[in-house]
C-alpha positions, 0 to 999 in steps of 0.5 A, a space after each residue: 500500500 502506498 504512503 498516499 493511500 495510508 494517509 488517505 485512509 487515516 484522514 477518512 478514519 479521523 473524519 469518521 471519528 470526529 463525526 461520530 463523536 459529535 453525534 454522541 457528544 454529551 450535552 447539557 440539553 434534555 432529549 426526549 425520544 419517543 421510540 418507534 416500537 410499533 403498537 407499544 410504548 417506549 420513551 428514552 430521556 437523555 441528559 448528559 450521561 444520564 439515561 432514563 427509559 419509560 417502558 420498553 415496548 412490545 418486543 426487542 425493537 427498543 434495542 435499536 432505538 437505544 443503540 441509536 441514541 446511547 453511545 456504544 460504550 455506555 452500558 448503564 441506564 440509570 432508571 427504568 419506569 414500567 408504567 404498568 404490566 401490559 405486554 406492549 409496555 414491558 416485553 422489550 425490557 427483558 432485552 434491555 436488562 440483558 444488554 444494559 446495567 439498570 440502576 433501578 426500576 420503578 414499577 407498581 406491584 401488580 402482576 401480569 400473570 404471564 410467562 413473559 412477565 415472569 421472565 422479566 421478574 426473574 431477570 430483574 432479580 438475578 441482575 440485582 436491579 433495585 425495585 421501587 414501587 412508587 406512589 404519589 409524592 415521590 420525587 426523583 432527581 438527576 442533574 436538572 431533571 425532576 420527576 414527580 410521581 402523580 399516580 397511583 396514590 397509597 389510598 388507590 393501591 390499598 383499595 384496589 390491590 388484592 391481598 389478605 394483609 395489604 395495608 396502606 403502610 406498605 406503600 412508602 416509596 422504599 424497596 419494592 417487588 414486581 408482581 406481588 398482587 392482583 386486582 379486579 380493575 383494568 391494569 391501565 388504571 394502575 399506570 404510573 403517571 409522572 411529570 418531568 420538569 427541566 428548567 421552565 418546561 414540564 412534560 407528562 408521561 401518562 402510561 395508559 391512564 384513562 379519561 377519568 384519571 386524566 381529568 382528576 390529575 388535571 384538576 390536581 395539577 391546576 390546584 397545585 398551580 400547574 396551569 401549563 404542560 409543554 409536552 404530553 405522551 398521549 395514553 393508550 396509543 390515542 384510543 377513545 379512552 384517552 380523551 380528557 378535555 381538562 388535561 388537554 386544556 393544560 397542554 394547549 399550544 404544546 406538543 403531544 406524541 402518540 406511540 402507535 403502530 399498525 393496529 385493528 383498533 382504530 388507534 389513534 381515534 379521530 375524536 382524540 386527533 380532533 380534540 388535540 387539533 382544536 387546542 392547537 396542540 402539535 401532534 407527532 406520531 411514531 407510525 408516521 414520523 418514526 422516532 420523535 426527538 424533542 430537545 430543550 435547554 430549559 428555556 426553549 424547546 424544539 423538534 429535532 429533524 
């Protein structure tokens, strides 16, 4: 090989390295990525070297999303939030716990009653992942990220989880378990709903919360002086059960993401799209937009192209 070719190859490799490092360079900004995982939910939050994953989608597709936005040398996800134990939210977390070291997982103690969920439970146990069963009032902080749990409350869990020695005193945001209890309610009603604050911006992650719960949370937020939300993850792929005029009033003029794939349920519902549009809320959908990347420096927010 001639000297000229060696120099050329070296320069090309150097250029590739510079481009690659610029893509994965740490930033003070916050990124929220709605991963395109089909008919399921998965949201990745990145700030500097901190990664937080909310749900894992219905299969291993989430790994493609994580590999795209997390540098290959970073094999730690500081926190996973499993909003509720339904397969389109938890299945991908099995692969996540295999590939990454997970610092802790926030999840309610409701059991899914499936072999796949048992596999996830065993994986979390054998990997030594800390489990926290969060209740309303818990705040988790990383850098400038403040995450507040809005639902479920201790009272809700004590009333609706079935166990012969269940008491409210057991729910204290300390160490927890996966899949210890059953219920007669729709598991969607147990969805962990969390608000995230970064600078002057507020983001809301809703799991599969239904309309009644969204209305109630909107009232609670307003009573606590929160009259504006900049971003909301629409529950349950935009189904009719996610309609909440009270909640979407708070998001008026903001951004709504809908995680949805090919389905036979009519998701997202026309009524939801119309309601959001009437409130001048920008609608972004993973089935048409692919991965959705929102970035903010705490003072401005923009959509990454």
